[in-house]
N, C-alpha and C positions, 0 to 999 in steps of 0.2 A: 670550365664551362659545363653546365648540366642542362638537360632537357627542362628541368624545373625552372631554371633561370630564363631560358628561352620562352617558356610559357608565361612567366611573369612579365618579361619585356613586351611581348605581344599583347597581353592583357592591358598593360598601362597605355600602349599606343592606341588600342581600340577605345579604351575609356577616356583617354586624354586627361586623366586625373588620377593621381596616386590614391587618394582616399576612396574613390569609387572602385578602382581596381582592386584594392585590398579588400573591400567589402565583398566583391564577387568572387575573389579567391579564397575567402574565409581565412585571412591571415592578418596580422596587425600592420598598420601603416609603417611603423619603424622597421619591421622585419622585411617588408617589401622594398622599402627605400634602400635598406642595406644590401639586399640581394642584387638590386639593379646597380648599385654603386660597385659592388664586387665584380659584376660582369663587365662593367665599363672599364674598370681598372685592369682586368685580365685581358680584354680586347684591345685596350689602349685607344679607346674612342669615347666620344660623348654621344650617347644614343638620344638623350633628351636635354632640353633646355627647360629649367624649372622657372615658374613664375607664380605670382599670387592667384593667377587665373587657371592654373593647371600646369600641363606640360606640352611642349612642342617637340616633334621629332626633328632632329637635325638632318642635314643632307647624307652624311655618313651613317647616321642611324637609320635612315630610310633604306638604304641599301642593305645594311646589316639585317633589318627586320624582314626584308624580302627573302633573304636566305634562311633566316630563322623559321619563318613560316614553312618553307620547303622542307627543312629538317623535321619539323613537327609533323607535317603531313606524312612524310616517309616513315617516321617512327610509329605513327598511328596505323599505317598499312602493315608494318611489321608485326605489331601486336595482333592485329586482326587475323593475319595469315598464320602466325606460329603459336599464338596463345589460344586460338580457337575460340574467338569471341563472336559468335554468330549474331549477338544482338547489339554489337557496338554501333556507335552512331556514325553512319557513312556521311562524309562531307565532300561536296563537289560543286564548283562554280564555273559558269560560263558567262562571258560578255559578248554580245553580238549585235550587228546591225539588224534591221527588221526583215528577217527572212523566215518564211514558214518552215522550210526544210531544217533550219537551226532548232526550231521548237520541236519538230517531229523527232529529231535526233536525240534531244534531251529527254523526251518521253521514253524513247527506247532504253536509255541508260537507267532511268528510274525503274522501268519495268524489270530490267536485268538485275540491278544491284540494290533496289530499294529496301528490301527486307522489312523488318519490324520497325526500325528506327533509321531515319536519314535527315540530313540537313543540306538540301540542294538549293542553289541559287541560279537563276536565269535572268540576266540583265540585258534587255533590249535598250541600248543606250546610244549615246553620241560617240562618233568615231574616236575623238581624242580620249574620251573616258575609257573606251575599250583598250586602247594601247596602254594607258595608265593602269587599268585594272590588271592586265597581264604582267606588265613590268613590275608591279608590286605584289604579285601573286594574290591579289584579291580575287582574281579568277585564274584557273589553270589554263583555259583555252579562250581565245578570242576569235570572232568570225568577222572579216572585213573584206572589201573588194579593192582592187587596184586596177587602174586603167592608164592609158597612154597620157592622159591629162593630169593625173595626180600622182603618178608613180614616183617622181623625183622627191616631192615633199614627204609622202608617206614612207618610202624607203629610207629616207634620212631619219625619220622618227623611229622607225623600227631598229635601225642600227644603233641609234643613240640610246635607246632603252634596252639594248641587249636582248633583242627578241629575234625569232625566226619565223618568216612567213612562208608557208607551204601551200601552193595552189592546188585546188582539187576540181575547179570547173572554170572554163573559159567559154563564154557564150556571147552572141550578138546582142544587141540592145533591143529591149521590148518596151511596150507600153501597157500598164495596167488601166483598164477602163471598166465601167459598168457594162454589162451585156445589153443594157438598154440604151447605151450611148449610140448615136447615129454612126460613129466610127467603127462600131462593132461589126458592121457589114463588110468592112474592108479586110482583105486578107493580109495587106501590109500597109502600115500608116506612114505618111509623109510628115516631116516637120511642119510643113505649111498647113496641114490638115488640123493642127492643134491650136491655132491662134485664137479661136472663139471660146475655148475651154479653159477652166482654171487649172493652173499648174500646181500640184501638191508636193511639198518636199518636207523632209524631217529637219526640224530646227536643230542647230548645232551649238547653241549657247554662245560662249565667248569665242568659239572657233567656227563662226558662221560664215566661212569662206568656201569657195568652190572645192579647194583641195581637201576639205574634211566632209564635203557633202556626201550623203548616201546615194544620191542620184548621179549617174555617170555622164550627164550633160548639164552644163551650167546655163544660166539664163542668158549669158552673152553669146551662147552658140546658136540661138534662134529667137524669134520674135515672141515675147512672152508678156503680154500686157496685164494678165491676171495671174496672181500667185498667192498661194496660201501656205504658211509654215505650220506644222503640227509637231506633237511630241510622241504620239503613240500610234500604233498600227490600226487600232479599231477606229479611232477618229479619222485617220486618212481614208480608210475604206468606206466609212459612212459618208464622207464628202465626195468620194468618187461616185457613189450611187446618188446622193442627194443633189449634187451640183453638176453631175456629168463631168467631174474632173478627171485628171489623169496624172500619172507619174511614170518615171522611167525606172526600169527594173531588169532583172535577169530573165523574167518570163516564167519562172517556177512559182506555182501557187498551189496551195493544199485546199481543196474544196472541203475536206473534213474540218479543217480549222477555220477557213475563212468563208465557207459557204459557196454557193454557185452563182452568186450575183457579180462577181469580179472575174474578168477574163484577161488574157494577155494576147497582145498582137505584136508581131515583129515590127521594129522600126526601120524604115528604109534609109539607113546611114551606114558608111563603112567604118564601123568602130566596134569595139568589143569591151567586155569587162571580165576580169579574172577574180574569182572568189577563192579565198583561202583561209586557213587557220593560223593563228599566232600562238606560239608557246614561248616560254623563257628559254633562252639559249643555254645549252649544256644541262637542261632539266630533263630527267627521265620521266616521260608521262605516266601518270598512274593508270591503273587498269580502267578507271572510269573515263579518263581522257582518251585512251586508246579506243574503247568502245564507242565513245562519242564521235570521234573522228571517222571511224568506219561507218557509223550511221549517217553522218553528214554526207559522205560520198554516195551512199545508197539513196538518200532522199533528195539529193541535189541532181540526180541523173534525170534527164528528160525522159518522160514516158513515151 
């Protein structure tokens, strides 16, 4: 097994097509097919299933490719460190729920390591996708929350996907509202105060149950006659302002990123949420990941 073979396998998986992968790799299709076949023979597994429509990754191939990506990332770091390649292309990816401190931490990493070339990815996405991204090393770090209500399901998923969750913030529940909302005058908000306002949540696709929700209270926990689901943070904040809506949150907000129109107020319930980061079990974090994690802790601290 060689690094070149691993690069070939990852390229085929990304392209989902041998012909397309060979074009991007600048090698002939027969040579690429032979290299993949030799790798499968050596490893004693089938990484791909071939069909007229392209290739599909097998279950054992999916696991193999997650480790292959890890090896290639570490090899890239070795070259950068010991070959003295200041202009090498820096690659780092994060998947997270919609937290401003996760974005601020990402900015810090780019400022520290960006250099002349880099290929960074920040995915504010659905909870299940975050877990999948880290499990398959599409992202090196994931950021999610766990509470007393969802911990059994989320912890089971974390264990199943061979991940490690490390908490860095536990806080009481808060409400994001517009500063023009009548509730902004209150120092603490009761659940009964919210019944006249639209409840805004992040849509979770095929996993749109409470256990995957980004908001730490489900609709069954309180009277919620009005609800709106959205996909992105900008839309949610615009609706908070335009419709006097609200959502539940950690209470941490960045005025630099989100402006001064959105404020947080404590929610008067005896509950909390714990936010932490996910990484692959037994994976040594890259220097980018280590820096990102430290910045997360810094930006997530209440001022």
